C-alpha atoms as one frame of an Amber mdcrd trajectory, in Angstrom:
protein
  -0.005  -0.124  -0.199   2.752   2.627  -0.789   4.276   2.604   1.965   1.814
   3.835   4.383   1.271   0.832   6.492   3.629   2.298   9.020   3.261   4.465
  11.919   3.155   7.353  11.397   2.772   7.116   7.057   5.233   8.377   4.476
   3.785   8.778   0.905   5.701   9.523  -1.660   4.908  12.332  -3.049   5.557
  11.061  -7.310   3.041   8.899  -6.982   0.076   9.063  -8.846  -2.426   6.232
 -10.048  -3.221   6.116 -14.320  -5.377   8.716 -15.371  -7.809   6.084 -16.110
  -8.303   4.216 -13.110 -11.138   4.990 -10.197  -8.916   4.414  -6.684  -6.013
   6.016  -5.619  -5.007   3.281  -3.190  -7.372   0.400  -4.853  -6.160  -1.762
  -1.302  -7.745   0.440   1.210 -10.477   2.403  -0.718 -12.341  -1.543  -1.401
 -10.899  -2.635   1.820 -13.839  -5.415   4.014 -15.324  -3.924   6.988 -13.331
  -6.238   9.817  -9.940  -5.897   7.379 -10.729  -1.598   7.514 -11.426  -1.551
  11.777  -7.759  -3.949  12.145  -5.775  -1.209  10.215  -7.449   2.055  11.744
  -7.300  -0.036  15.584  -3.350   0.270  14.731  -3.438   3.551  13.954  -5.650
   4.763  16.766  -3.393   2.541  19.448   0.225   4.198  17.334  -1.515   7.712
  18.257  -2.881   7.442  21.209   0.474   6.571  22.466   1.859   8.818  21.208
   0.158  11.965  22.716   0.427   9.857  25.604   3.463  10.297  25.976   4.280
  13.676  25.017   1.184  15.662  25.668   0.611  16.731  28.871  -3.293  18.422
  28.594  -3.961  15.076  26.740  -2.273  12.628  29.538  -3.687  14.687  32.565
  -7.367  14.854  30.658  -7.300  11.369  30.193  -5.785  10.090  33.853  -8.677
  11.649  35.505 -11.328  10.065  33.115  -9.618   6.882  34.488  -7.955   5.658
  31.367  -4.434   4.457  29.635  -3.528   3.809  25.923  -2.983   0.101  27.273
  -7.259  -0.124  27.769  -7.537   0.047  24.503  -7.796  -3.490  22.905 -10.336
  -2.704  20.439 -12.415  -0.288  18.454 -15.358  -0.229  20.678 -12.876   1.373
  23.883 -12.428   3.972  22.257 -15.944   6.332  23.242 -14.442   5.336  26.690
 -11.680   8.217  26.346 -13.898  11.007  27.275 -15.168  13.443  23.944 -12.324
  17.132  23.901 -14.739  20.059  23.130 -13.150  23.381  20.945 -13.695  24.897
  24.648 -11.420  22.829  26.017  -8.872  23.749  23.404  -9.110  27.273  23.770
  -9.360  26.582  27.678  -5.570  24.913  27.854  -4.498  27.017  24.994  -4.924
  29.986  27.749  -3.390  28.746  29.998  -0.567  27.542  27.921   0.442  29.807
  24.920   0.691  30.222  22.233  -0.785  26.343  21.342  -1.767  24.145  24.551
   0.299  21.350  25.788  -1.090  19.223  22.941   1.364  20.301  19.829   3.852
  16.733  20.235   6.157  18.091  18.198   9.938  19.919  18.970   9.285  23.812
  17.688  11.121  23.273  14.829   9.288  20.680  13.187   6.389  23.284  12.545
   6.266  23.760   9.738   2.683  26.070   8.793   0.804  28.131  11.489  -2.744
  29.216  11.050  -5.925  29.833  13.714  -9.424  31.026  13.722 -10.662  34.847
  12.908 -11.399  35.222  16.730 -14.104  37.105  16.313 -16.111  34.930  18.730
 -13.983  35.070  21.467  -9.941  34.117  21.777  -8.250  32.300  18.633  -7.423
  28.847  18.367  -3.938  28.374  17.064  -3.132  26.024  15.235   0.373  24.522
  14.582   1.276  22.026  11.782   4.410  20.347  10.988   6.652  19.630   7.975
   5.928  16.187   7.954   1.916  16.516   8.583   2.174  18.957   5.785   2.355
  16.330   3.771   0.350  13.727   4.650  -1.912  16.220   4.602  -1.531  17.063
   0.672  -1.809  13.437   0.008  -5.227  12.896   1.649  -6.541  15.468   0.248
  -5.508  15.317  -3.508  -6.808  11.380  -3.229  -9.847  12.388  -2.343  -9.859
  14.614  -4.942  -8.644  12.049  -6.909 -11.466  10.419  -5.978 -13.938  14.040
  -6.796 -13.461  13.342 -10.193  -9.763  15.624 -10.464  -6.902  14.459 -12.634
  -3.246  16.173 -12.555  -3.328  18.787 -15.468  -6.848  20.225 -14.613  -6.947
  24.186 -13.469  -8.752  24.125 -10.373 -10.122  28.413  -9.480  -9.660  28.322
  -5.171 -12.149  31.157  -4.642 -11.670  31.741  -0.565  -9.670  33.364   1.836
  -6.149  33.482   1.978  -5.320  34.009   5.249  -6.105  32.332   8.809  -8.996
  30.061   7.014  -7.081  26.962   6.430  -9.938  25.264   4.137  -8.515  27.329
   0.577  -5.165  25.765   2.419  -5.509  22.571   2.403  -7.807  22.925  -0.826
  -4.262  23.976  -2.586  -1.839  21.386  -0.903  -3.952  18.502  -2.425  -4.186
  20.583  -5.609  -0.409  20.724  -5.847   0.050  17.422  -4.557  -2.860  16.284
  -7.421  -0.153  18.029 -10.103  -3.537  20.136 -11.008  -2.769  23.825 -12.127
  -3.615  25.530  -8.967  -4.980  29.616  -9.169  -5.314  30.598  -5.635  -7.694
  33.637  -6.954  -9.177  33.816  -2.793 -12.323  36.422  -2.132 -13.070  39.176
  -0.274 -11.113  42.326  -1.257 -13.850  44.824  -3.079 -14.770  43.833  -6.701
 -12.997  40.725  -6.910 -15.915  38.370  -7.342 -16.605  40.406 -10.622 -12.674
  39.710 -10.952 -13.531  36.267 -10.763 -16.175  36.319 -13.706 -13.722  37.604
 -15.934 -11.162  35.204 -14.984 -13.453  32.609 -14.958 -14.267  33.073 -18.713
 -11.201  33.593 -19.640  -8.868  30.796 -17.730 -11.899  28.191 -17.739 -11.100
  25.926 -15.202 -11.825  22.829 -14.659 -12.671  22.701 -10.818 -14.158  25.635
  -8.492 -13.583  26.102  -4.578 -15.012  28.154  -2.511 -18.488  27.842   0.214
 -22.215  27.320  -1.201 -22.972  30.787  -0.780 -20.103  32.299  -2.313 -21.024
  30.526  -5.623 -24.467  31.865  -5.402 -23.528  35.061  -5.056 -21.217  34.766
  -8.114 -23.867  33.695  -9.947 -25.582  37.032  -9.029 -22.833  38.937 -10.071
 -22.274  37.454 -13.169 -25.707  37.997 -14.055 -25.696  41.348 -13.713 -22.852
  41.038 -16.257 -25.334  38.879 -18.698 -23.214  36.443 -18.516 -24.250  32.958
 -18.228 -21.769  31.003 -15.743 -22.236  27.494 -17.806 -19.393  29.554 -20.009
 -17.037  29.335 -16.814 -17.010  25.018 -18.342 -16.454  24.311 -14.702 -17.120
  21.015 -14.137 -16.561  20.191 -11.062 -17.394  22.053  -8.402 -16.349  21.261
  -4.668 -17.190  22.902  -1.183 -17.465  23.340   2.258 -17.200  25.410   5.171
 -21.476  25.431   5.760 -24.084  23.386   4.999 -25.482  24.018   1.772 -23.832
  21.712  -1.220 -24.676  18.687   0.742 -28.597  20.223   0.848 -30.842  18.922
  -1.800 -32.357  22.270  -3.112 -29.327  24.298  -2.815 -27.287  21.687  -4.814
 -29.949  21.559  -7.921 -29.574  24.764  -7.953 -26.183  25.038  -8.091 -25.807
  22.326 -10.929 -28.701  24.471 -12.742 -26.627  27.693 -12.822 -23.553  26.376
 -13.438 -23.951  23.449 -15.509 -21.056  21.414 -13.377 -21.237  18.945 -10.073
 -21.843  20.361  -7.234 -19.924  18.266  -4.673 -20.078  18.270  -1.059 -16.583
  18.261   1.725 -15.452  19.169   5.440 -15.205  18.553   8.703 -13.858  21.078
  11.256 -10.463  22.995  10.606  -8.846  21.302  13.416  -9.300  18.079  11.972
  -7.031  18.965   8.669  -6.874  16.852   6.099 -10.549  17.921   6.604 -11.641
  16.882   3.947 -11.622  13.576   4.347 -15.737  14.079   4.578 -15.873  14.494
   1.364 -18.164  13.291  -1.274 -16.860  10.653  -5.023 -17.626  11.238  -8.670
 -21.121   9.453  -7.570 -22.346  11.917  -5.255 -24.450   9.552  -2.853 -23.522
  11.330   0.571 -19.909  12.321   2.024 -17.352   8.998   2.819 -16.253   8.967
   6.115 -12.142   8.196   4.639 -11.960   5.844   8.067  -8.366   5.901   6.683
  -7.122   8.991   7.410  -9.258  10.505  10.459 -11.365   8.245  12.090 -15.308
   9.656  12.799 -17.353   8.160  14.715 -21.785   9.541  14.907 -22.201   9.540
  18.382 -25.313  10.467  20.434 -24.700  13.674  21.589 -25.405  13.126  25.249
 -23.443  10.249  26.177 -20.653  10.564  23.002 -21.337   6.619  22.213 -21.348
   6.040  18.723 -25.098   5.592  17.388 -26.004   2.982  15.217 -26.106   3.199
  11.391 -28.619   5.206   9.980 -29.354   7.452  13.409 -28.258  10.483  13.468
 -25.485  12.427  15.848 -23.044  14.061  16.477 -19.509  13.046  14.245 -16.750
  12.509  16.905 -13.436  12.830  15.110  -9.310  11.361  15.707  -6.663  11.525
  13.822  -5.033   8.668  12.206  -2.403  10.616  10.382  -1.708  13.596  12.283
   1.777  13.444  14.655   1.679  17.508  15.326  -1.616  18.989  17.805  -3.505
  15.256  17.328  -6.995  15.553  17.403  -8.594  12.660  19.644 -12.176  12.274
  20.152 -13.159  15.997  18.514 -16.325  16.807  19.300 -17.943  18.390  16.188
 -21.448  19.735  17.508 -22.116  19.708  14.267 -25.560  17.277  12.921 -25.409
  14.042  10.566 -26.886  10.652   9.571 -24.324   8.194   8.918 -25.271   4.683
   6.905 -22.714   1.828   5.701 -25.172   1.141   2.241 -23.048   0.195  -0.453
 -21.819   2.874  -2.871 -22.027   2.969  -6.817 -17.819   3.607  -6.896 -17.247
   0.687  -4.930 -15.778   2.073  -2.022 -16.166   0.643   1.552 -16.388   3.748
   3.862 -19.384   4.912   5.749 -20.709   7.408   4.242 -22.949  10.433   5.163
 -26.011  10.913   2.864 -27.262  14.256   3.511 -24.012  15.655   4.356 -23.422
  17.937   7.387 -26.598  19.208   7.533 -26.671  21.675  10.893 -25.246  22.262
  14.175 -26.427  21.487  17.818 -26.361  24.918  19.006 -28.196  26.390  15.071
 -31.150  23.994  15.745 -33.696  26.876  17.617 -36.870  25.130  19.330 -40.061
  27.056  18.527 -43.191  26.173  20.098 -41.722  22.710  21.297 -40.657  22.141
  17.147 -37.154  22.233  16.507 -36.405  24.119  13.952 -33.339  23.863  11.501
 -31.682  26.338   8.671 -30.555  23.488   6.131 -34.471  22.580   6.149 -35.779
  26.338   5.666 -33.181  26.281   2.534 -34.287  23.155   1.149 -37.938  23.900
   1.016 -37.268  27.453  -0.248 -34.595  26.381  -3.065 -37.887  23.880  -4.442
 -40.647  26.707  -4.779 -40.574  28.485  -8.256 -40.038  32.240  -7.830 -37.830
  32.288  -4.988 -35.539  34.377  -5.395 -31.595  32.191  -3.688 -31.699  34.291
  -0.637 -32.964  34.344   2.468 -32.642  35.621   6.045 -34.001  33.577   9.740
 -35.518  35.848  12.521 -36.951  34.546  15.869 -38.487  36.561  18.151 -40.803
  36.444  21.464 -43.844  38.076  21.676 -45.821  38.309  24.613 -44.268  35.302
  25.816 -45.033  33.282  22.004 -42.189  32.545  19.983 -42.418  33.692  16.526
 -40.368  32.476  13.407 -40.351  35.345  10.319 -38.950  34.121   7.608 -37.531
  36.333   5.085 -37.091  35.371   1.359 -36.500  37.260  -1.589 -38.292  37.037
  -4.978 -36.352  36.406  -8.258 -36.398  39.089 -10.989 -39.016  37.535 -12.963
 -41.569  37.491  -9.894 -40.418  41.621  -9.530 -40.984  42.106 -13.133 -44.103
  41.012 -13.445 -45.481  41.775  -9.608 -45.610  45.388 -11.625 -48.991  43.903
 -13.433 -49.566  41.656 -11.199 -50.379  42.915  -7.006 -51.700  39.687  -6.279
 -48.043  37.529  -7.694 -46.412  38.573  -4.213 -48.887  37.203  -2.013 -49.865
  33.842  -4.225 -46.171  33.719  -3.598 -46.074  34.267   0.237 -48.775  31.946
   1.131 -47.233  29.418  -1.136 -43.506  29.818   0.725 -45.572  29.958   4.127
 -47.575  26.281   2.573 -44.553  24.672   1.783 -42.326  25.729   5.507 -45.420
  24.422   7.447 -45.485  21.879   5.483 -42.246  20.938   6.831 -41.466  22.760
   9.810 -44.231  21.408  12.088 -45.515  25.427  13.009 -46.499  27.869  10.702
 -44.070  30.686  10.253 -44.652  34.924   9.086 -43.698  34.816   5.593 -41.856
  38.613   4.476 -41.101  38.667   0.359 -38.426  40.698   0.247 -37.317  42.204
  -3.131 -33.923  40.707  -4.502 -30.934  41.947  -3.120 -32.129  43.452  -0.074
 -30.644  41.066   1.918 -27.132  40.739   2.977 -24.408  38.849   0.757 -21.441
  36.711   1.827 -17.888  35.826   0.316 -17.690  33.327   3.255 -19.408  31.361
   5.062 -23.294  33.122   5.448 -24.928  33.920   8.534 -28.848  33.962   7.418
 -30.682  32.948  11.131 -30.946  35.737  13.793 -32.189  35.031  17.257 -34.441
  38.019  18.746 -35.382  36.129  22.086 -32.711  37.948  24.183 -34.106  41.067
  23.040 -37.535  40.645  24.684 -36.669  38.211  27.726 -34.498  41.848  28.752
 -36.853  44.129  28.447 -39.341  42.349  29.926 -36.259  42.095  33.201 -36.708
  45.681  32.698 -40.443  45.924  33.270 -39.779  43.715  35.966 -37.038  46.178
  38.088 -39.292  49.097  40.200 -39.568  52.336  39.240 -37.129  54.566  40.902
 -37.951  58.597  42.110 -35.455  61.506  41.103 -33.466  62.177  43.914 -33.470
  59.143  45.356 -30.025  56.361  45.555 -30.329  52.673  45.362 -32.289  50.919
  49.086 -29.997  51.750  52.066 -28.291  55.046  51.012 -29.365  57.851  52.551
């Protein structure tokens, strides 16, 4: 198997399969489940032992939980090891800056520094070793091969080249694949318009970014009277947010661009993050379990659920020596299956991809509401303009769900002479959403271009219920007379 059975694995950077070969590593990708479990267990034991010997963070955590590397005799033993949360990692890095006590390699061996933006708190630092970066590149190249990409294909990377590791991971994989990589980037004023021009000029085979950015790109192209099908794209692969796995969004992207839409991505901490990724058959993300071992777990007990059940992914690195994550809790929501894929790979799959987060689920009048379900429903409705926003508020102690949905330019044109058209569209949206969600939302139809666009991850949910609680608490405070101090003061 190309010398990869040892741990940590060493890959031949010159290796390439024949162009007509479906698999990068046929033996590993089509292993029977029992053989793969044995392969995974050997790597898992090596990873856990490595972390125990080199990381005070893991050693202290496991000692408190009463577990030791010697306890890992079967794959089923892994759930005895406690999960790691992002909050723990941030606290560890704050106590032991800059990267915490789970780096596990010498500082001289660090090749790359990445991190989070810190918009919701202290940034998280990622240190990646030189050998790990080569393994990441090899893993991503192998997975991109499974998507149908080949040496010589041009990949247009339309995502931020900054702290965000997604762009860099796609670039590393594309270069190892011997593809022609165009690291175009995103986020600068006027850059999307320039992207339209460059895509027309270069006609790349593949595009990488976020689904919401692809839809924004299509709008900019339309404003320039450019048909996105003229870009000549064959494959569009995405990460960073749900969308590519949502049927309605996938259909819209494929119809607009005339390219195959593929879903991928796990977590930045879990790089190689492409270890959740679809193949060219597009039947849900494969879990490339011999690279990163994923268990879909009950979000309360963190024990694996049966195939066919919903849970949250818990990830463990099998090839990383720098900052190895062992049972990292994602907080995402998915459902897994071991049903066979047409491609012949024997990995488990996530048929609907990652379709939400536990903390994104909103409970409204007793119903569980997922933004992805709203998006999927709206995209099946003729006249929907492609962008929406969910606003949750509380009036008189009753939760209200407001869905602001843009209507299409065609509807806007026709509504000028048919005033009842918008009301009919609003009622149709409300009826479809009620059938999907189990509660009736308030639907507001907005003109095209009203709602904010993004070149990165879309933020489409505003929960304003806390404003009601704050106002209510303020109303409960007794009025204070002018000129009087606080109680007990003269």
